N, C-alpha and C positions, 0 to 999 in steps of 0.2 A: 454499452455506454457510448453516447455520441459526443462529438466535440461541440458543445454548446457554449453559450455565453459564460456559464459558470466555470467551465474548463479553462477558457481563455483568461478569465479573471484570476483563477488560481495561479496560472502560469505568470501573469503579469505581477501579481503580488509576490510571487517567489523571486522573480527577477528584481523587483524593487528591494526586497529584503537583502538579496545578495549585493546589490549596488550600494546599499547603506552600510555594508560591512557588518551586519548583524550575524550572529551565528545561525546559519540556516538549519543546522542540525537541531538546535534548541527550538526553532520555529516549527520544524516538523514534529517534534515531540508534543507540541500543543495542538496539533491539527487532528481532526477526526479522520477516520479511515476512508470515507468517500472522497475527501479532499486529497488525501495522499494517493488514492487510486487514480483520481483525475490527473494529478501531477505526473504519475508514472506514465499514463497514457499519452498525455500531450507532450511531455519531454522526450518520449521516444519518437512520436510522430514528427515533431519539428526538430529533432536532433539537438536538443538542449542537453549536451552530454554532461555538463557539470551538475545541472539540476537532477538529471536521471541518476547520476552516480550517488548524489546525496540521498535521493529518495530510496535507492536500492540499499545503501548502507543502513538507513533507518529501518527499512523493512526487514533486512536480514538480522538486525539487532532485535526487533520485536518478534519475528518469526524465524528463529535460528535454524541453520541447517546442520548444526553439530550439537550433539547431546551435552557436551560440556558447557555450552552457553545457555542451556534451557532454563536454569534457575535464575540467572540474571535477567533473562527476557521476561520471566513471569512478573517482575516488578514493573516492567514497561507496558505490558499489555493491559488493556482495559478489562475489567472483570467480566463484562458482558458485551461482546460484539454482536451486532445485529446480523443474523444469518444472511440476510440479503446483501449486506456490505461485504461479508467474507466471500460470498459467491461472486459478486462483482469483481472482487480482487482476483479470484481465480481466473475468471475470463480474461481480464486485462493482463494478468501475469502471463498467461498462455500467449496472448496476442503480442505482447511486448518482449517475449523471450526472457522473462524474469523468473526462471525456473528454480532458482535457489530457495525461494520462499514456499514453493508448492508442497513439499513434503510436510512441513509443519502446519500449514493452513489446512491441508487435507486431513491431517491428524485431528485438528480441532473440529473440523466438520464431521469426521467419522464418529465423534462422541455424541453427536446430535441426532435426533430422530430423522431417519432417512426420508420420510415423506416431506418433512419441512425443508430439507436441503434440496431435494429434487425439484420442488416447486419453485425454487429461486434460481436454479442453474439454467442459463440460456446460452449454451455454447454454440 
C-alpha cells in the first residue's frame, strides 16, 4: 500500500476528529478495514503516536491477542472481511511493527482457502 491521497485524507480526517474532541475510538469503530489499515501505515510513518495508539487499541480489540477477549471481539468484527483487506493488514502490520494483531488475523486467514489467500499476499 502506498501513501496516496486517500492515506493523507484519512490522516487529516483523523486529526480533525481528534481536534473536535469527538471520541476517536467510536470513529474507528465505524471505519472500514482499508481505512484503518491506511491510518496504521501513515500514523507510523509520520509518527502520529496518539493516532497510532488509538488505531492499535482498536485493532487489538477487534483482533485480540488473548483468548479471553475472543468472544467480545466477535461482536466487533464484520461478518465477512474481504480477503484482500486482511492480507493488506498483514503486510502493513509487519511493516509497522503491529505484531499483536498478527496471530488472530493469521488464524482468520488460515480458515480460508489457501489459493485465495496466497493470491492476495504481496509481502
